[in-house]
C-alpha positions in Angstrom: 0.0 0.0 0.0 1.4 3.4 -1.0 1.6 6.2 1.6 -1.2 8.0 -0.3 -3.4 4.9 0.2 -2.8 4.4 3.9 -5.7 4.8 6.2 -5.4 8.1 8.1 -4.7 7.9 11.8 -7.6 9.1 13.9 -7.2 12.5 15.5 -6.4 12.4 19.2 -10.0 13.3 20.1 -11.2 10.4 17.9 -8.7 7.8 19.3 -10.0 4.6 20.6 -10.6 3.9 24.2 -8.0 1.8 25.9 -8.7 -1.5 27.8 -7.2 -1.6 31.3 -4.7 -4.2 30.1 -3.5 -1.9 27.3 -3.2 0.9 29.9 -1.1 -1.3 32.1 1.1 -2.4 29.2 1.6 1.1 27.8 2.1 2.9 31.2 3.9 0.3 33.3 1.5 1.1 36.2 0.1 -2.0 37.8 -3.7 -2.7 37.8 -3.8 -2.4 41.5 -2.4 1.1 41.4 -4.9 2.1 38.8 -7.7 0.8 41.0 -6.4 2.8 43.9 -6.2 5.9 41.8 -9.8 5.3 40.6 -11.0 5.0 44.2 -9.2 8.2 45.0 -10.9 10.0 42.1 -7.7 10.6 40.1 -8.8 8.5 37.1 -12.2 7.4 35.8 -13.0 4.7 33.3 -15.3 5.7 30.5 -17.1 2.3 30.6 -16.6 -1.4 30.5 -16.2 -4.1 27.9 -17.4 -7.2 29.7 -15.7 -7.0 33.1 -12.7 -4.9 31.9 -12.5 -1.2 32.4 -12.1 1.0 29.4 -10.3 4.4 29.6 -10.5 7.3 27.3 -7.6 8.2 25.0 -6.2 10.8 27.4 -5.6 8.3 30.1 -1.9 7.9 29.5 -1.3 11.7 29.7 -3.3 11.8 32.9 -1.2 8.9 34.3 2.0 10.6 33.4 0.8 13.8 35.2 -0.1 11.7 38.3 3.3 10.0 38.3 5.2 13.4 37.9 3.0 14.9 40.7 3.8 11.9 43.0 7.5 12.2 42.3 7.2 15.9 43.2 5.8 15.0 46.6 2.1 15.7 46.0 -0.3 13.4 48.0 -3.1 11.7 46.2 -5.5 14.1 47.7 -3.5 17.1 46.5 -3.3 15.5 43.0 -7.0 15.0 43.0 -7.6 18.6 43.9 -5.1 19.8 41.3 -6.8 17.8 38.6 -10.2 19.1 39.6 -12.2 21.6 37.5 -11.7 24.4 40.0 -8.0 23.6 40.7 -6.6 27.0 39.6 -9.5 29.3 40.2 -7.6 31.0 43.0 -4.2 30.9 41.2 -1.3 28.6 41.3 -0.4 28.9 45.0 -0.4 25.2 45.5 2.2 24.7 42.7 4.3 27.6 44.0 4.3 26.1 47.5 5.3 22.7 46.2 8.0 24.2 44.1 9.5 25.9 47.2 9.3 22.6 49.1 11.1 20.8 46.4 13.8 23.5 46.2 14.3 23.2 50.0 14.6 19.4 49.7 17.1 19.9 46.9 19.2 22.2 49.1 19.2 19.5 51.7 20.2 16.8 49.2 22.9 19.0 47.8 24.4 19.5 51.3 24.2 15.8 52.0 26.0 15.0 48.6 28.7 17.6 49.4 29.3 16.1 52.8 29.5 12.5 51.5 31.8 13.6 48.7 34.1 15.1 51.3 33.9 12.0 53.5 34.9 9.8 50.5 37.8 12.1 49.5 38.9 12.9 53.0 42.4 11.8 54.0 41.2 11.4 57.6 41.2 7.7 58.5 37.7 8.0 60.0 35.7 10.5 57.9 33.0 11.0 60.6 35.7 12.3 62.9 37.1 14.7 60.4 36.7 18.3 61.6 35.6 19.5 58.1 33.0 16.8 57.8 31.7 17.5 61.3 31.5 21.2 60.4 29.3 20.3 57.5 26.9 18.8 59.9 26.5 22.0 61.9 23.6 23.4 59.8 21.6 20.1 59.6 19.5 20.4 62.7 16.5 22.8 62.6 17.7 24.3 65.9 21.3 25.3 66.5 22.8 23.5 69.6 24.2 26.9 70.7 20.7 28.3 70.9 19.4 25.7 73.3 
């Protein structure tokens, strides 16, 4: 069949529904997780074919958004709210707060990485007794020992 004779691909809005098995195969997300997300109101099947749930063509994008949100530290309830129709009526404050939380977590991880890199490169025979390594621990606690 020549390219001119090929059957045109359906537009995204016309794409076929996906069976739950197809969703699992294409997303890598286990059926049990999809069921939890369904109970939590994050995803919704569009119907059933026999006993098998059917999902609309946008399900894989929605699953990707849920996965990214979870990796970003959003709870299932926060994700549900964020995916709701009124999620951004009052602005993007929830996203801004999560972004700051992630930046703070990254600062902590960067400090931990720096300390571990020093411990590995440190000539001191016991890195945890190294004065430089111990100094790197001084800002880890939320309250300074000198302030107690």
